[in-house]
C-alpha positions in Angstrom: -9.1 -38.6 -68.9 -5.5 -38.8 -69.9 -3.6 -42.0 -70.7 -0.4 -42.3 -68.6 2.4 -44.7 -69.4 2.3 -47.9 -67.3 5.6 -47.3 -65.6 4.6 -43.7 -64.6 1.3 -45.0 -63.2 3.1 -47.8 -61.4 5.6 -45.4 -59.9 2.8 -43.2 -58.7 1.0 -46.2 -57.2 4.1 -47.2 -55.3 4.6 -43.6 -54.2 1.2 -43.6 -52.7 1.7 -46.9 -50.9 5.1 -45.8 -49.5 3.6 -42.5 -48.4 0.8 -44.3 -46.5 3.4 -46.6 -44.9 5.5 -43.6 -43.9 2.5 -41.9 -42.4 1.8 -45.0 -40.4 5.4 -45.4 -39.2 7.1 -42.1 -39.3 10.9 -41.9 -39.0 11.6 -44.9 -41.2 14.7 -44.0 -43.1 14.3 -46.7 -45.8 10.7 -45.5 -46.5 11.8 -41.8 -46.7 14.6 -42.8 -49.2 12.2 -44.9 -51.3 9.7 -42.0 -51.3 12.4 -39.6 -52.4 13.5 -41.9 -55.3 9.9 -42.4 -56.4 9.2 -38.7 -56.3 12.2 -38.1 -58.6 11.0 -40.9 -60.9 7.5 -39.6 -61.2 8.4 -35.9 -61.5 11.2 -36.3 -64.1 9.5 -39.1 -66.1 10.0 -38.7 -69.8 6.2 -38.4 -70.2 6.5 -34.8 -68.8 9.3 -33.8 -71.2 7.0 -32.4 -73.9 4.4 -30.9 -71.5 4.8 -29.8 -67.9 1.9 -31.1 -66.0 -0.9 -28.9 -64.9 -2.4 -29.4 -61.5 -5.3 -31.4 -63.1 -2.8 -33.8 -64.6 -1.2 -34.5 -61.2 -4.7 -35.0 -59.7 -5.6 -37.5 -62.4 -2.4 -39.4 -61.9 -2.9 -39.5 -58.2 -6.5 -40.6 -58.6 -5.4 -43.3 -61.0 -2.9 -44.6 -58.4 -5.7 -45.0 -55.8 -7.5 -47.4 -58.1 -6.5 -51.1 -58.2 -4.3 -52.0 -61.2 -5.6 -54.9 -63.4 
C-alpha cells in the first residue's frame, strides 16, 4: 500500500464527505463549489507531480479516505 501525504489524504476524505452530502441534498451550490475546489486540490496535488496516478493509486486513495483518520 502506498503512503500518501497527510494533506492529500485529508483533502480526499473531505471530498468523499462533501460528495455524500451533495448526494443527500442535490442542488446545493456551496457543496458543488466545495467539491470542485477539493477535486482540484486532490488532482493537482504536488504528490502527483513526479508520477501521474494509475487507477490503482486513485482506488487506494479513495479507500483510505473511507477509513477513519487517527
